[in-house]
N, C-alpha and C positions, 0 to 999 in steps of 0.2 A: 714198679711203683711210680703212681703219679708224680706230679710237681708237688712241691711244699710251697706254701705261702704261711705268712703269719696274719695272725687276726688280732687288733687291738681292740680290747673294750675300753669304753670311756664312760665312765658314772656321771649322770649330769643328775640324777636323783638328789635329793636333800641329804640323805644319810648314806652311809657306807652299805654296800649289797656282797652279799654271799653269791659268787657264780660258779657252778658246775656243769658237768655235762651230765644229761639225765640218762635213762636206759631207753626211753623212747626215741621213736622218727631214727633209730641210727641204722643204718647201712653204709658196707662198703667203704668203711673208715678207718685207715691204718691210727690215724691219730687226728683228735682226741679220742680217747676212750670213754667209754659208759662209767659212771660214778669219779670220773676225775675233774678233782676240786682247779677251780680256775684260780680261785683266791677270793679275798676279801678286798674290796675296791672301794676306798674312800671317796668322798664327793670331789668331782673335778681332777680325780685321777684316773689312771688305766692300768691294765692288766695286759698281758699278751701271752697267746700261745701259738704253736704252730699245727694246722691243719694239713691231711694229705689224703688221698684216695688210696683203698686198695685195688692192686692190679690182680688179675685172673681170680679164682673161684666165684667166677659167675659175674664179676664185677667189670668187665672189659664192657665199654659201651654204657655203662650204668652212673647215675650220679652218686656221688658221695655225699650221706646226709649224717647231721646232727642236730641235736635240740639242747638248748642251753637254759638253766634255770638260774631267776634273779631273785633271790631270798625265797626260793619255794613258791613264790606267788603268781611270776610271772614266766613265760616261756617264750622263745623264739626258735622256730627251725630254719634251719639254714642247710643249703645243698651246693653243691661245688662239682666240677668235671676233673676230666685229668691233667687238664693244664692249671687246676685249682683256681679256676674264675668262680668266687663267689656270689651268690644271691640268698637275701630271703626267701624262703619258701611262700610265708605269706607273711602280712603285715600285722603285727599285734594291734588287738584294737584296746586293751587294758593299759598300755603305757606308751611311750614314744620308744620307736628305735629306727634308726637311720643307718644305712650300709653303703660304705662309698668305699672306691678305690682309691689307695694314697697314689703318688707319681711314684714309690719306689715299686709300685705293683702289689703291694700288700693290701688289707684291707683292715677301716675302722669301722666298728658299729661302735654307735654311738646310742645310750639309753638314758632314759627319764622320764618323769611324770609329763602326762600329757598336759599341753597347754591349754588352759581354759576346761580343763577337767577336774 
């Protein structure tokens, strides 16, 4: 089993957002699981969950992948290696999303409206 880390999702939209893991772009991921609800995140608040890559089953040497849905209107694709080093697979163009690694080694994904959009 790959290393596990925590992803903190910080909501900078003007309203609360429902966040869930979709059935799309999912591969080699023990957690989270497709259909998993991350929760309803109030503005300027966060929700956290653990992610971990699957080992074996054809996944050795492959990236773990999952997609997050925000209010079913926006999606963000993320991928990570066996050490749980996380990255945005592509930068969303219809909302703001910024991923950074925290000093404790875990990650934060800040999401919100595009500035000037």
